[in-house]
C-alpha positions in Angstrom: 113.1 104.3 123.4 115.6 105.0 126.2 114.7 108.3 127.7 117.7 108.5 129.9 120.6 110.9 129.0 124.2 110.9 129.9 124.7 114.3 131.7 127.2 116.9 130.3 129.8 116.0 132.9 129.7 112.4 131.7 129.8 113.7 128.1 133.0 115.5 128.9 134.6 112.5 130.5 133.5 110.3 127.5 134.9 112.8 125.3 138.3 112.7 127.0 138.3 108.8 127.1 137.5 108.9 123.3 140.6 111.4 122.7 142.8 109.1 124.4 141.5 105.9 122.6 141.9 107.7 119.1 145.4 108.7 120.1 146.3 105.0 121.1 144.8 103.8 117.8 146.8 106.2 116.0 150.0 105.3 117.5 149.6 101.8 117.2 148.6 102.0 113.5 151.6 104.6 112.9 154.1 102.4 114.8 153.0 99.1 113.1 155.1 99.1 110.2 158.3 99.6 112.2 157.8 96.4 114.3 159.6 93.3 113.3 158.7 91.0 115.9 155.8 88.8 114.7 154.2 88.2 118.1 154.5 92.1 118.8 152.7 92.7 115.5 150.2 90.2 116.4 149.7 92.0 119.7 149.3 95.3 118.0 146.9 94.2 115.5 144.5 92.8 118.4 145.0 96.0 120.0 143.9 98.0 117.0 140.8 96.1 116.5 139.7 96.1 120.3 140.6 100.1 119.9 138.2 100.3 117.0 135.5 98.5 118.8 136.0 100.6 121.8 135.7 103.7 120.0 132.7 102.6 118.1 131.0 102.0 121.7 132.2 105.2 123.1 130.6 107.0 120.0 127.5 105.2 120.8 127.4 106.4 124.3 128.1 109.9 123.2 125.0 109.9 120.9 122.9 109.4 124.0 124.4 112.5 125.9 122.2 115.3 126.6 124.3 117.8 124.9 123.9 115.7 121.6 120.1 115.4 122.1 120.0 119.2 122.6 121.9 119.9 119.5 119.1 117.8 117.1 
């Protein structure tokens, strides 16, 4: 078991990054039906997939935060 925690300040930075990633994902998903160019649609699909993976990774880091451990 890893006993290292992410500090409260780092947790705040992760939260801000997670918020940005969620907004980016929401915008890409919302705008994708409006895109007509096939190449751009493909790029947006790849972007959505990458954002989803990154959001999952950020959430995993958030679970290691000191704040999360104190609330358990």
